[in-house]
C-alpha positions in Angstrom: 0.0 0.0 0.0 2.9 2.4 0.7 4.3 1.7 -2.7 1.0 2.6 -4.4 0.8 5.6 -2.2 4.2 6.8 -3.3 3.5 6.2 -7.0 0.3 8.2 -6.9 1.8 11.0 -4.9 4.7 11.4 -7.3 2.8 11.0 -10.5 2.3 14.1 -12.6 -1.0 12.8 -14.0 -3.6 10.2 -13.0 -2.5 6.5 -13.2 -4.5 3.6 -14.5 -4.4 0.1 -13.0 -1.9 -1.3 -15.5 0.6 1.5 -14.9 0.4 0.9 -11.1 0.6 -2.9 -11.5 3.7 -2.5 -13.7 5.6 -1.0 -10.7 4.5 -3.5 -8.1 5.8 -7.0 -7.2 4.4 -9.7 -9.4 1.0 -11.1 -8.2 0.1 -8.0 -6.2 -3.7 -7.4 -5.9 -3.8 -3.9 -7.2 -7.5 -3.5 -6.8 -7.5 -4.5 -3.2 -4.6 -2.3 -2.4 -6.3 0.7 -4.0 -9.5 0.0 -2.1 -7.6 -0.1 1.2 -5.7 3.1 0.3 -9.0 4.8 -0.7 -10.5 3.9 2.7 -7.4 5.1 4.5 -7.7 8.5 2.9 -11.4 9.0 3.0 -11.3 11.3 6.1 -8.0 13.0 5.2 -7.3 16.4 3.6 -6.8 14.6 0.3 -8.8 11.8 -1.1 -8.0 9.0 -3.5 -10.4 9.4 -6.4 -11.0 7.7 -9.8 -11.3 10.0 -12.7 -11.5 8.8 -16.3 -10.8 5.3 -15.1 -7.6 6.4 -13.6 -6.5 7.1 -10.0 -5.2 10.3 -8.4 -5.1 12.2 -5.1 -7.3 15.2 -4.9 -8.1 17.8 -2.3 -11.1 16.8 -0.2 -14.2 18.6 -1.5 -14.9 20.3 1.8 -11.5 21.8 1.8 -11.5 23.2 -1.7 -12.0 26.7 -0.4 -8.4 26.6 0.9 -7.1 26.5 -2.7 -9.1 29.6 -3.9 -6.1 31.9 -3.5 -3.9 29.5 -5.4 -6.3 29.1 -8.3 -5.4 30.6 -11.6 -8.2 32.8 -12.9 -9.1 31.6 -16.4 -10.9 33.4 -19.1 -14.6 32.4 -19.3 -15.8 30.6 -22.4 -18.2 32.5 -24.6 -21.9 31.3 -24.6 -21.3 29.9 -28.2 -18.3 27.9 -26.9 -20.2 26.5 -24.0 -23.1 25.5 -26.2 -20.7 23.9 -28.7 -18.9 22.0 -25.8 -22.2 20.7 -24.4 -23.3 19.5 -27.9 -20.0 17.7 -28.5 -20.1 16.2 -25.0 -23.6 14.8 -25.3 -23.6 13.9 -29.0 -20.0 12.8 -29.6 -18.6 12.0 -32.0 -20.2 15.0 -33.7 -19.4 16.7 -37.0 -19.4 20.4 -37.4 -22.6 20.2 -39.5 -24.3 18.3 -36.8 -23.3 20.9 -34.2 -24.6 23.6 -36.4 -27.9 21.8 -36.9 -28.5 21.3 -33.2 -27.5 24.9 -32.4 -29.6 26.3 -35.2 -26.7 28.7 -36.2 -23.3 28.3 -37.8 -20.3 27.6 -35.6 -18.2 30.8 -35.8 -14.6 30.6 -36.8 -12.3 29.7 -33.9 -15.0 28.4 -31.5 -13.9 24.8 -31.9 -10.3 25.9 -32.0 -10.7 27.5 -28.5 -12.1 24.3 -27.1 -9.3 22.3 -28.6 -6.7 24.7 -27.3 -8.3 24.4 -23.8 -7.7 20.7 -24.1 -11.3 19.7 -23.7 -12.1 18.8 -27.3 -10.2 16.7 -29.8 -10.6 15.3 -33.3 -12.2 11.8 -33.0 -12.0 10.5 -36.5 -13.9 10.6 -39.8 -17.6 9.7 -40.1 -18.2 6.9 -42.5 -20.7 8.9 -44.6 -20.3 10.7 -47.9 -17.6 13.4 -47.7 -16.1 11.6 -44.7 -16.5 14.7 -42.3 -14.2 15.0 -39.3 -15.9 14.3 -35.9 -15.2 15.9 -32.5 -15.3 14.5 -29.0 -14.2 15.3 -25.5 -10.8 14.5 -23.9 -9.5 13.0 -20.7 -8.7 16.6 -19.6 -12.4 17.4 -19.9 -13.3 14.5 -17.5 -10.6 15.6 -15.0 -11.7 19.2 -15.0 -15.4 18.4 -14.4 -14.7 15.5 -12.0 -16.3 12.8 -14.1 -15.3 9.2 -14.0 -16.5 8.7 -17.6 -18.6 10.6 -20.1 -21.7 8.6 -19.1 -21.7 10.5 -15.7 -22.8 13.7 -17.4 -26.1 15.0 -15.8 -29.4 14.0 -17.4 -32.6 16.0 -17.8 -33.8 15.7 -14.2 -30.4 16.7 -12.8 -30.2 19.7 -15.1 -33.7 20.8 -14.2 -32.9 20.5 -10.4 -29.8 22.6 -10.9 -31.9 25.3 -12.7 -30.0 24.8 -16.0 -33.1 23.9 -18.0 -36.4 25.7 -18.4 -39.2 23.9 -16.6 -41.4 24.3 -19.7 -39.5 22.1 -22.2 -41.0 21.4 -25.6 -42.8 18.0 -26.0 -40.5 15.2 -26.8 -37.4 17.0 -25.5 -34.7 14.6 -24.5 -31.0 14.5 -23.8 -29.0 11.7 -25.5 -27.0 9.3 -23.4 -23.4 10.2 -24.2 -21.2 7.4 -25.4 -17.4 7.6 -25.7 -17.3 4.7 -28.1 -19.4 6.5 -30.8 -22.1 5.1 -32.9 -22.3 2.9 -35.9 -20.4 4.4 -38.8 -18.1 6.5 -36.7 -14.4 5.9 -37.4 -11.3 6.6 -35.2 -8.0 7.7 -36.8 -5.9 4.7 -37.5 -2.6 6.3 -36.4 -0.8 9.5 -35.4 0.1 10.3 -39.0 -3.6 10.2 -40.0 -4.6 12.3 -37.0 -1.9 14.9 -37.8 -3.0 15.2 -41.4 -6.6 15.9 -40.3 -5.4 18.5 -37.8 -3.8 20.2 -40.9 -7.1 19.9 -42.8 -9.0 21.4 -39.8 -6.6 24.4 -39.6 -6.8 24.8 -43.4 -10.5 24.9 -43.3 -10.4 27.7 -40.7 -7.9 29.6 -42.7 -10.1 29.4 -45.8 -12.9 31.0 -43.9 -10.7 33.9 -43.1 -10.2 34.5 -46.8 
């Protein structure tokens, strides 16, 4: 347990089970060790939490106010960027045309770029439809920032209503899709880094052409 504690404490990013197991003696029951360590820290100033199927130490929720002076003030996202991020999160993998159809307006130049620079959105792959449009999805950084174990933990209609984020008078048939990291039928992932890099170039070229 001390070995796992040391690994997690020194890690610069969350660690998955395989990464931890690779540093422990052969045959170690990593799951049991993590469970014991999680219990040992449940009443401490930091807690062992699972984020995006990886483990990390995080300041206990009730002590987060102590970090306020240390927090870096970040620029707020525009309403358009927030709407685009929400659409991508719930409908991923989503094409630009699909995002525009849901919003009812075009996605202005740079909106998706801002989300990609923030590290919350990435290119997912190409949709297996005519034209092979690029699709977008969320990242592990998105899950870490919002404290989600996986994308399926995003709030549903009832939770959004309770938080006051949805109008109580919703149109008939209104529903929120169940987000799925795996994507739907006909959604392709990039085969390798070379293909991904080429599509990044295509994405940037498309934005440049809009400037012209």
